[in-house]
C-alpha positions as CSV (number, residue, x, y, z in Angstrom):
1,M,148.5,55.2,165.7
2,M,147.0,54.4,162.2
3,M,149.8,53.0,160.1
4,G,148.2,51.7,156.9
5,R,146.0,48.8,157.7
6,E,147.5,48.4,161.2
7,F,146.7,50.1,164.5
8,V,149.7,50.4,166.9
9,Q,149.0,51.2,170.5
10,L,151.3,54.0,171.9
11,Q,151.7,56.1,175.0
12,S,152.6,59.3,173.0
13,V,152.4,60.3,169.3
14,P,154.8,62.8,167.7
15,A,153.4,65.7,165.7
16,G,152.3,65.1,162.1
17,N,150.6,61.7,162.5
18,V,147.0,60.5,162.4
19,F,145.9,58.7,165.6
20,G,142.8,57.6,167.4
21,I,141.8,58.1,171.1
22,R,139.5,55.8,173.0
23,G,137.0,56.8,175.7
24,I,135.8,60.2,174.4
25,A,132.8,59.1,172.4
26,G,130.3,60.4,174.9
27,A,132.1,63.7,175.6
28,I,132.7,65.0,172.0
29,L,130.1,64.8,169.3
30,K,131.8,65.9,166.1
31,S,134.8,68.1,167.0
32,G,136.6,69.2,170.2
33,T,139.9,70.5,171.6
34,L,141.9,68.3,174.0
35,A,144.4,70.2,176.1
36,S,146.4,69.6,179.3
37,D,145.7,73.2,180.4
38,A,142.3,74.6,179.3
39,Q,143.2,78.1,180.7
40,I,145.9,78.8,178.1
41,C,144.8,76.7,175.2
42,P,142.5,78.3,172.6
43,N,139.4,76.6,171.4
44,L,140.2,74.9,168.1
45,A,137.1,72.9,167.8
46,A,135.0,75.2,165.7
47,I,134.7,74.1,162.1
48,H,133.7,76.6,159.4
49,T,132.8,75.0,156.1
50,E,131.4,76.4,152.9
51,T,128.4,74.0,153.1
52,F,125.3,74.4,155.3
53,P,122.6,71.9,156.0
54,I,119.4,73.2,154.4
55,V,117.5,70.3,152.8
56,R,115.5,68.2,155.2
57,V,113.7,64.9,154.9
58,A,111.7,62.7,157.3
59,I,112.8,59.1,157.5
60,E,111.3,56.0,159.0
61,P,112.1,52.2,158.7
62,I,109.9,50.2,156.4
63,N,109.8,47.5,159.0
64,P,108.7,49.1,162.4
65,Q,110.9,46.5,164.2
66,D,114.0,48.2,162.8
67,M,113.3,51.5,164.6
68,D,116.1,50.9,167.1
69,K,118.5,50.2,164.3
70,L,117.5,53.4,162.6
71,A,118.0,55.4,165.8
72,R,121.5,53.9,166.3
73,G,122.4,54.4,162.7
74,L,121.4,58.1,162.8
75,E,123.6,58.6,165.9
76,L,126.6,57.1,164.0
77,L,125.9,59.1,160.9
78,N,125.7,62.3,163.0
79,Q,129.1,61.5,164.5
80,A,130.7,60.6,161.2
81,D,129.5,63.6,159.1
82,A,130.3,67.1,160.3
83,C,127.8,68.7,158.0
84,V,124.7,66.6,158.6
85,Q,122.1,67.3,161.3
86,V,119.8,64.8,162.9
87,V,116.6,66.0,164.7
88,S,114.3,63.9,166.7
89,Q,110.8,65.5,166.9
90,T,108.6,65.3,170.0
91,T,106.2,63.2,167.9
92,G,108.9,60.6,167.4
93,E,109.7,61.5,163.8
94,H,113.3,61.5,162.7
95,V,114.4,64.3,160.5
96,L,117.7,64.3,158.5
97,V,119.1,67.7,157.4
98,T,121.7,67.7,154.7
99,A,123.6,70.2,152.5
100,G,121.9,69.3,149.2
101,E,120.7,66.6,146.9
102,L,124.0,64.8,146.4
103,H,124.8,65.0,150.1
104,L,121.3,63.6,150.9
105,E,121.8,60.7,148.5
106,R,125.2,59.9,150.1
107,C,123.8,60.0,153.7
108,L,120.9,57.7,152.8
109,K,123.2,55.2,151.1
110,D,125.4,55.2,154.2
111,L,122.4,54.7,156.4
112,R,121.1,51.7,154.4
113,E,124.4,49.9,153.8
114,R,126.7,50.9,156.7
115,F,125.1,52.5,159.8
116,A,121.5,51.3,160.2
117,Q,121.7,48.4,157.8
118,C,117.9,48.4,157.2
119,E,115.5,49.6,154.5
120,I,114.1,53.0,155.1
121,H,111.3,55.2,153.7
122,V,112.2,58.8,152.9
123,S,109.8,61.7,152.5
124,E,110.0,64.4,149.8
125,P,112.7,66.9,150.4
126,I,111.7,70.1,152.2
127,V,113.5,73.4,151.7
128,P,112.8,76.2,154.2
129,F,111.7,79.8,153.3
130,R,111.9,83.1,155.2
131,E,109.4,86.0,155.4
132,G,110.2,89.7,155.4
133,I,108.9,93.1,154.6
134,V,110.1,96.0,152.5
135,R,109.3,99.7,152.4
136,Q,107.7,99.5,148.9
137,S,104.2,100.9,148.7
138,A,101.3,98.4,148.6
139,Q,99.2,97.9,145.5
140,P,95.9,99.9,145.7
141,G,92.8,98.0,146.6
142,V,94.6,94.7,147.3
143,V,93.6,92.6,150.3
144,L,96.9,92.0,152.0
145,G,96.1,89.2,154.4
146,E,94.0,87.5,157.1
147,V,95.4,86.8,160.6
148,G,94.0,86.1,164.0
149,S,93.5,83.0,166.2
150,S,89.8,83.6,166.5
151,G,89.1,83.2,162.8
152,R,88.0,86.8,162.4
153,L,88.7,88.5,159.1
154,L,91.6,91.0,159.5
155,A,91.8,92.2,155.9
156,I,94.0,95.2,155.3
157,I,93.4,97.5,152.4
158,S,96.1,99.8,151.1
159,K,95.6,103.5,151.8
160,A,95.5,104.3,148.0
161,S,92.2,102.4,147.6
162,G,90.3,104.9,149.8
163,K,87.9,102.2,151.0
164,S,87.8,99.8,153.9
165,V,86.2,96.4,153.7
166,D,87.5,95.1,157.0
167,A,85.1,92.7,158.7
168,D,86.5,93.7,162.1
169,D,86.6,97.5,162.4
170,S,88.4,97.4,165.8
171,R,91.5,96.0,164.1
172,A,91.4,98.2,161.0
173,K,94.3,100.6,160.5
174,P,93.3,104.2,161.0
175,E,94.4,106.6,158.4
176,D,96.2,108.9,160.9
177,L,98.4,106.2,162.3
178,P,101.9,105.6,160.9
179,R,102.4,102.7,158.6
180,G,102.9,99.5,160.6
181,E,101.4,100.8,163.9
182,I,98.7,98.7,165.5
183,H,96.5,99.3,168.6
184,T,95.3,96.0,170.0
185,A,93.7,94.8,173.2
186,T,93.3,91.5,175.0
187,A,90.1,89.5,174.8
188,N,88.7,90.8,178.0
189,G,89.8,94.4,177.2
190,Q,92.0,94.9,180.3
191,V,95.3,95.3,178.6
192,T,95.7,97.6,175.5
193,L,99.0,97.7,173.6
194,S,100.4,100.1,170.9
195,I,102.9,98.2,168.7
196,L,104.9,99.6,165.8
197,V,106.3,97.1,163.2
198,E,108.9,98.3,160.7
199,P,111.7,96.8,158.5
200,L,115.3,96.8,159.6
201,P,118.1,98.1,157.3
202,E,119.7,95.6,155.0
203,K,123.2,96.1,156.6
204,T,121.8,95.3,160.0
205,I,120.1,92.1,158.8
206,K,123.3,90.9,157.1
207,F,125.4,91.7,160.2
208,M,123.0,89.8,162.6
209,T,122.8,86.8,160.3
210,R,126.6,86.6,159.9
211,H,127.1,86.8,163.7
212,A,124.3,84.5,164.8
213,R,126.7,82.2,166.5
214,D,128.4,85.0,168.4
215,I,125.0,86.4,169.5
216,K,123.9,82.9,170.7
217,R,127.0,82.6,172.9
218,V,126.3,86.0,174.4
219,V,122.7,85.2,175.1
220,N,123.5,81.9,176.6
221,L,126.0,83.5,178.9
222,A,123.5,86.1,180.0
223,S,120.8,83.4,180.6
224,S,123.2,81.3,182.7
225,Q,124.1,84.3,184.8
226,R,120.4,85.1,185.4
227,R,119.7,81.6,186.6
228,H,122.9,81.5,188.7
229,R,123.9,78.2,187.1
230,L,127.6,79.0,186.4
231,N,130.1,78.2,189.1
232,A,133.4,80.0,189.4
233,A,135.4,77.5,187.3
234,A,132.9,77.5,184.4
235,E,132.9,81.3,184.4
236,A,136.7,81.3,184.2
237,L,136.5,78.9,181.2
238,D,133.9,81.0,179.4
239,E,136.0,84.2,180.0
240,M,139.0,82.6,178.4
241,D,137.1,81.1,175.5
242,V,138.4,82.4,172.1
243,I,135.6,83.1,169.7
244,A,136.1,81.4,166.4
245,G,137.2,83.7,163.6
246,S,139.0,86.6,165.4
247,V,138.7,89.0,162.4
248,D,135.3,90.1,161.0
249,V,135.3,91.8,157.6
250,D,132.3,93.7,156.3
251,S,131.9,93.8,152.6
252,D,130.4,97.3,152.8
253,D,133.1,98.7,155.1
254,E,136.8,99.1,154.3
255,A,138.0,98.8,157.9
256,K,138.6,95.6,159.7
257,T,137.6,95.3,163.3
258,T,139.2,92.7,165.5
259,K,136.7,90.7,167.4
260,P,137.4,90.5,171.2
261,S,138.7,87.2,172.5
262,R,136.9,87.4,175.9
263,L,133.2,86.3,175.9
264,S,132.4,89.1,178.4
265,E,133.6,91.7,175.9
266,L,131.8,90.2,172.9
267,G,128.3,91.6,173.8
268,P,129.3,95.3,173.9
269,W,131.3,94.8,170.7
270,L,128.3,93.3,168.9
271,N,126.1,96.0,170.2
272,T,128.4,98.8,168.9
273,R,128.9,97.2,165.5
274,M,125.2,96.6,165.2
275,Q,124.5,100.3,165.9
276,E,127.0,101.3,163.1
277,T,124.9,99.4,160.6
278,F,122.0,101.8,161.0
279,N,124.1,104.7,159.6
280,K,122.1,106.7,156.9
281,A,119.3,104.1,157.0
282,K,115.9,105.4,156.0
283,G,113.5,105.9,158.9
284,W,116.2,105.4,161.6
285,E,117.5,108.7,163.1
286,P,120.9,108.6,164.9
287,L,119.4,109.7,168.3
288,R,116.7,107.1,168.1
289,V,119.2,104.4,167.2
290,E,121.5,105.3,170.0
291,R,118.6,105.2,172.6
292,I,117.5,101.8,171.2
293,M,120.9,100.2,171.3
294,N,121.7,101.6,174.8
295,D,118.4,100.9,176.6
296,G,115.5,100.0,174.4
297,L,116.5,96.7,172.7
298,R,115.2,94.0,174.9
299,V,115.6,90.7,173.0
300,L,116.3,89.3,169.5
301,G,114.2,86.7,167.7
302,P,113.3,84.1,166.8
303,R,114.9,81.9,169.5
304,Q,116.6,85.1,170.9
305,V,119.3,85.0,168.2
306,G,117.5,85.8,164.9
307,P,117.7,89.0,162.8
308,N,114.7,90.6,164.5
309,M,114.4,93.1,167.4
310,L,111.9,93.7,170.2
311,I,112.2,97.3,171.3
312,Y,110.7,99.0,174.3
313,S,109.9,102.7,174.0
314,T,111.0,105.2,176.7
315,Q,107.4,105.3,178.1
316,V,107.2,101.6,178.5
317,L,110.7,101.5,180.2
318,E,109.5,104.1,182.7
319,Q,106.3,102.2,183.4
320,S,108.3,99.0,184.1
321,G,110.8,100.9,186.4
322,R,113.8,100.1,184.2
323,T,116.5,102.7,183.7
324,S,119.3,101.0,181.7
325,S,119.5,97.5,180.4
326,S,120.1,95.8,177.0
327,W,119.8,92.5,175.2
328,Y,123.3,91.3,176.2
329,K,123.3,92.4,179.8
330,Q,122.2,90.4,182.8
331,R,118.6,91.2,183.7
332,E,116.7,90.2,186.8
333,H,113.3,88.7,186.5
334,N,111.0,90.4,189.1
335,G,107.6,88.9,189.5
336,R,104.6,90.1,191.4
337,G,106.7,90.3,194.6
338,A,108.4,93.5,193.4
339,S,107.5,96.6,195.4
340,S,105.1,99.2,193.9
341,A,107.6,101.9,194.4
342,A,110.2,100.3,192.2
343,T,107.7,99.0,189.7
344,P,104.9,101.6,188.9
345,Y,101.5,100.5,187.7
346,L,100.6,100.6,184.1
347,S,99.2,103.8,182.7
348,G,95.5,103.9,183.2
349,D,93.3,105.5,185.9
350,E,94.9,108.0,188.2
351,S,93.5,106.1,191.1
352,D,96.0,103.3,190.4
353,S,98.8,105.5,191.7
354,E,97.3,106.3,195.1
355,D,99.7,106.1,198.1
356,T,97.5,103.6,200.0
357,P,95.8,101.2,197.5
358,T,92.9,99.2,198.8
359,L,93.0,95.4,198.8
360,E,90.6,95.3,195.9
361,S,92.9,97.5,193.8
362,V,95.9,95.4,194.6
363,R,94.1,92.3,193.3
364,T,93.3,93.9,190.0
365,A,96.3,96.3,189.4
366,H,99.2,95.0,187.3
367,T,102.6,96.3,186.3
368,A,104.5,96.3,183.0
369,R,106.9,93.7,184.4
370,D,104.0,91.3,184.9
371,F,103.6,91.0,181.1
372,E,107.2,91.3,180.0
373,E,107.6,87.6,179.5
374,S,104.2,87.4,177.8
375,I,105.2,90.1,175.3
376,N,108.5,88.4,174.7
377,T,106.7,85.1,174.1
378,G,104.3,86.7,171.7
379,F,107.1,88.3,169.8
380,Q,109.1,85.0,169.5
381,L,106.0,83.2,168.3
382,A,105.3,85.8,165.6
383,M,108.9,85.8,164.5
384,Q,109.1,82.0,164.4
385,S,105.9,81.7,162.2
386,G,105.1,84.5,159.9
387,P,101.6,85.4,158.5
388,L,102.4,84.3,154.9
389,C,103.3,80.6,155.2
390,F,104.3,80.2,158.8
391,E,108.0,80.4,158.1
392,P,110.5,82.4,160.2
393,V,110.6,86.1,159.8
394,V,113.8,88.2,159.1
395,G,114.5,91.9,159.2
396,V,111.8,93.2,161.4
397,A,111.8,95.7,164.3
398,V,108.9,95.5,166.7
399,T,108.5,98.5,169.1
400,I,106.2,98.4,172.1
401,K,105.1,102.0,172.3
402,N,102.6,101.9,175.1
403,I,100.9,99.5,177.5
404,V,97.6,100.5,179.2
405,F,95.9,98.5,181.9
406,N,92.1,99.1,182.5
407,P,90.9,97.0,185.4
408,E,87.3,98.4,185.0
409,A,86.9,96.4,181.8
410,S,86.2,93.2,183.9
411,T,83.1,92.4,185.9
412,S,83.0,92.4,189.7
413,S,82.2,88.7,190.1
414,D,84.8,86.5,191.8
415,A,85.1,84.2,188.8
416,A,85.8,87.1,186.5
417,R,88.3,88.6,188.9
418,S,90.2,85.3,189.1
419,A,90.3,85.1,185.3
420,S,91.7,88.6,185.1
421,S,94.7,87.8,187.3
422,A,98.2,88.2,185.9
423,S,98.7,84.5,185.2
424,S,95.4,84.3,183.3
425,L,96.0,87.5,181.4
426,S,99.4,86.3,180.2
427,G,97.9,84.0,177.6
428,Q,95.7,86.7,176.3
429,V,98.6,89.1,176.1
430,I,100.7,86.5,174.1
431,T,97.9,86.1,171.6
432,A,97.2,89.8,171.3
433,V,100.9,90.6,170.7
434,R,101.4,87.8,168.1
435,D,98.3,88.8,166.1
436,A,99.2,92.5,166.3
437,I,102.7,91.8,164.9
438,W,101.2,89.7,162.1
439,T,98.8,92.5,161.2
440,G,101.7,95.1,161.3
441,L,103.7,92.9,159.0
442,L,100.9,92.9,156.4
443,H,100.7,96.7,156.6
444,W,104.0,96.7,154.7
445,S,104.8,94.9,151.5
446,P,105.5,91.3,152.5
447,R,108.1,89.3,150.7
448,L,109.2,85.7,150.6
449,H,113.0,84.9,151.0
450,L,114.3,81.9,149.0
451,A,117.2,79.8,150.0
452,M,119.8,80.2,147.3
453,Y,122.7,78.3,145.9
454,T,125.8,79.9,144.3
455,C,126.4,77.8,141.2
456,D,129.9,77.8,139.7
457,I,129.9,76.1,136.2
458,Q,132.9,75.3,134.0
459,A,131.8,74.9,130.4
460,T,133.1,75.3,126.8
461,S,131.9,78.0,124.4
462,E,129.9,75.4,122.4
463,V,127.5,74.6,125.3
464,L,127.1,78.1,126.8
465,G,123.6,78.5,125.3
466,K,122.4,75.2,126.7
467,V,123.8,76.1,130.2
468,Y,122.0,79.4,130.1
469,G,118.8,77.7,129.1
470,V,118.9,75.3,132.0
471,I,119.6,78.1,134.5
472,N,116.7,80.3,133.1
473,R,114.2,77.4,133.3
474,R,115.0,77.0,137.0
475,H,114.5,80.7,137.8
476,G,118.2,81.4,138.2
477,R,120.2,84.4,137.2
478,I,123.8,84.8,135.9
479,L,126.1,86.7,138.2
480,S,129.3,86.8,136.2
481,E,131.0,85.1,133.2
482,E,134.7,85.1,132.5
483,M,137.1,83.0,130.3
484,R,139.9,81.2,131.9
485,E,143.1,82.3,130.2
486,G,145.0,79.7,128.3
487,T,142.0,77.3,128.2
488,P,138.9,77.0,126.1
489,Y,136.7,77.0,129.3
490,F,134.3,79.7,130.6
491,I,133.7,80.1,134.3
492,I,130.0,81.0,134.9
493,K,128.8,82.1,138.3
494,A,125.0,82.0,138.8
495,S,122.4,82.0,141.5
496,I,119.7,79.4,141.7
497,P,116.9,78.8,144.3
498,I,117.5,75.6,146.2
499,V,113.9,74.6,145.7
500,E,114.5,74.5,142.0
501,S,117.9,72.7,142.2
502,F,116.8,69.1,142.5
503,G,117.9,67.3,139.4
504,F,119.8,70.4,138.2
505,A,123.3,68.8,138.0
506,D,121.9,65.8,136.1
507,E,120.0,68.0,133.6
508,I,123.0,70.3,132.9
509,R,125.3,67.3,132.3
510,K,122.8,65.7,129.9
511,R,122.1,69.0,128.0
512,S,125.8,69.7,127.6
513,S,126.9,66.0,127.1
514,G,129.1,66.2,130.1
515,A,130.9,69.4,129.0
516,A,129.5,71.5,131.8
517,V,130.3,70.7,135.5
518,P,128.3,72.6,138.2
519,L,129.3,73.2,141.8
520,L,126.6,74.3,144.2
521,I,127.3,76.2,147.5
522,F,124.7,77.6,149.9
523,R,124.8,81.4,149.9
524,G,121.9,82.3,152.2
525,F,118.4,83.7,151.7
526,E,117.5,86.2,149.1
527,S,114.3,88.2,148.8
528,L,111.9,87.4,146.0
529,N,110.9,90.8,144.7
530,V,107.3,89.7,143.9
531,D,104.3,90.8,145.8
532,P,102.5,87.6,146.9
533,F,99.1,89.3,147.0
534,W,99.3,90.9,143.5
C-alpha cells in the first residue's frame, strides 16, 4: 500500500486505498479488470476520455547507439500515459501519436529526462485528413482528377460541359449511366465489373464513427469464429463481456436505446440501428435499405470497421450462390473446391452453364466466390487511400452491381491459360476494383475532412476583439458566446482546425496579455466545403 513516501506490503487492502500489485506488467498494458470470478464481474477496464491521440511525429535518437534506450523509453511512456500511442513501423521508424501540441511537448520532455534519458530528433507534426464526397453538382468543364496504377489519364469532365477530353475513352463515364457508376475490366479483359459509388447519409456516418469500437468487437468475434480459433472457455468469456457504455444517446433522436450486454447480441443491434439512420435519406429507398442491411452489406472499410460500406447487389448474390448473410454474421470461405451446383459460374456465355463441362472449360471458368476476397481487398485499399491525397475515405457506399467473366478474352496458349487462373486474376481484380472506386469517387464532388478542435475560451470583454481576430486568422469559426453570470468573463466556444492550432494557445495569451485562456478538445472530422478542383 502507498502511504505517503512509504510502501507497506500487505496481504489484503480495504476499500478506498491506493495500492500497487506486482507481476502483471506483461499481462496488462494500460488498464484492466482483476476479478476472482470473471463470469460475474463486468469489464471495468475501458477508459473513455475527452482527448484523442491525433497529432503524430516520428522520433529517432541523435546517437544511433541509443536506439535500445529509445525503444525501452517508448514502452514505459506507453504504459504510463493512457492517451499516448506508440507505433513501430515495418521500416523500423518509431511514431508517437499524442492528443495535441502541449501533450506532445510533455511526452517528449518525459522521454528525454525520465524514460529514455537520451537526446532525440523529432520530425514536424503530422495531422491526418479524411476524404469524402457530397451530392453537390460538379463545376462545368472542370477536370476532376487522374487515377490509375498504369499512369493513364482518367480525367472526368462534368456533364454540364458537354465535352469529353478523356485520354482513355474506355474509362470515360457514358452520359446514360447514373452518377458514380463505373464499368471496368481487368487488364486481360476476362473479368468485367459494374460498380456504383454513392455517398452515405450524414446520420449513418456519425453512427458508424461513434460506434467504431463496438463494430470492431463484432467483426473480431466473427473472424475468430470463421477461423475456429475460439475454444469454449473463450467464447463464454466473450458472451459475458459487457460493452463499455451501456446507453447510447443519438443527438438527432429523442429516444434512448439500451445497448445489449452480450457480444453475440451486439451485431444485430448495430445492424438495426444503422438501418434506422437511413430514414428519409435522399437516394435511399426503404425497400432497398432493408435488402442491403439484411443480405447485401458484405463488409465495412477501411480495416473492416470504418464508415464505408461494400454492398453486393441481388444479381451478384445469386451468382455467388449466397442467400442470406451480413457483415456481422459468420461466413464460410469457400474456395475453388466448392461444387458448381452450389456456386454457379459468373454470367457470361450460356455454354458455361452446361451440365457436363469439358476439362478445358473447367480450367478457365471461374465463380463469383473466387474473386470475393479480391473485391474486398480492392475496396479496403480504395477506402484506406483516397484519390485526392491518399488519406482514408469516409461516408461512401460501394455497390457491386454485376460481375461478368469472359474466358474467350484470353489466348489459347498454355502460358496465357496459366496467367488467367483464379490466383493470377485476383491481383488484376484488386487493381480494377480500386481504380474503379477512385474514378467513381471523382464523379461526385470530392471534399477534404479536417480534424477539428473544440476551443473553449474564457476572456473578459476588453479582449474579445483580439480573441476573435486570432480565431479568424486560423480559419476557425465561433460556435457560441455567453456571459457567465456574476462575473466579468465571457465563455466563447469556437471550432478550429488542428492543422492550424500549433502555437494557437501561445498567440492568444500574448494577444490578450494573459486575459484569455483556451481549452482545446478533439471533436472529430469536419468537411471543408470547398471544391478542391475549383
